[in-house]
C-alpha positions as CSV (number, residue, x, y, z in Angstrom):
1,M,-67.0,75.2,214.9
2,V,-67.3,77.8,212.4
3,K,-70.5,79.1,214.0
4,L,-68.8,79.5,217.2
5,L,-66.3,81.7,215.6
6,Y,-68.8,83.8,214.1
7,V,-70.3,84.3,217.3
8,L,-67.1,85.3,219.0
9,E,-66.5,87.6,216.1
10,I,-69.8,89.2,216.7
11,L,-69.5,89.6,220.4
12,F,-66.0,91.1,220.0
13,V,-67.1,93.7,217.5
14,L,-70.1,94.6,220.0
15,V,-67.7,95.0,223.2
16,G,-65.7,97.2,221.1
17,L,-68.4,99.3,219.9
18,A,-69.9,99.5,223.2
19,G,-66.4,100.5,224.5
20,V,-66.3,103.6,221.9
21,A,-70.0,104.5,223.0
22,L,-68.8,104.9,226.7
23,V,-66.4,107.5,225.3
24,Y,-68.0,109.4,222.4
25,T,-71.7,108.0,221.3
26,P,-71.6,109.8,217.9
27,A,-68.5,108.1,217.0
28,A,-70.0,104.5,217.9
29,L,-73.1,105.4,216.1
30,V,-71.0,106.2,212.9
31,L,-69.0,103.4,213.4
32,G,-71.9,101.1,214.0
33,G,-73.4,102.2,210.7
34,L,-70.2,101.3,208.8
35,L,-69.9,97.9,210.5
36,G,-73.3,97.1,209.4
37,V,-72.7,98.0,205.9
38,L,-69.6,96.0,206.0
39,A,-71.5,92.9,207.5
40,V,-74.1,93.0,204.6
41,E,-71.6,93.4,202.1
42,R,-69.6,90.4,203.4
43,A,-73.1,88.3,204.0
44,T,-74.1,88.9,200.3
45,S,-70.8,88.5,198.6
46,T,-70.4,84.8,199.9
47,G,-73.2,83.8,197.5
48,R,-71.6,85.4,194.5
49,K,-69.8,83.3,192.0
50,G,-67.8,85.6,189.8
51,G,-68.4,89.2,189.3
52,S,-68.1,92.1,186.9
53,S,-65.9,94.2,188.9
């Protein structure tokens, strides 16, 4: 069930990004880069226990 939600979330973001790309391609590239950074941060933060922040 959780994997299905992840797949739906990814599809939703990709469809939104494709919609932005149809209007203005450079904005979609910048937005895609930001979303990629957020995805990596989210994936790496799930394994942390505690932190120094």
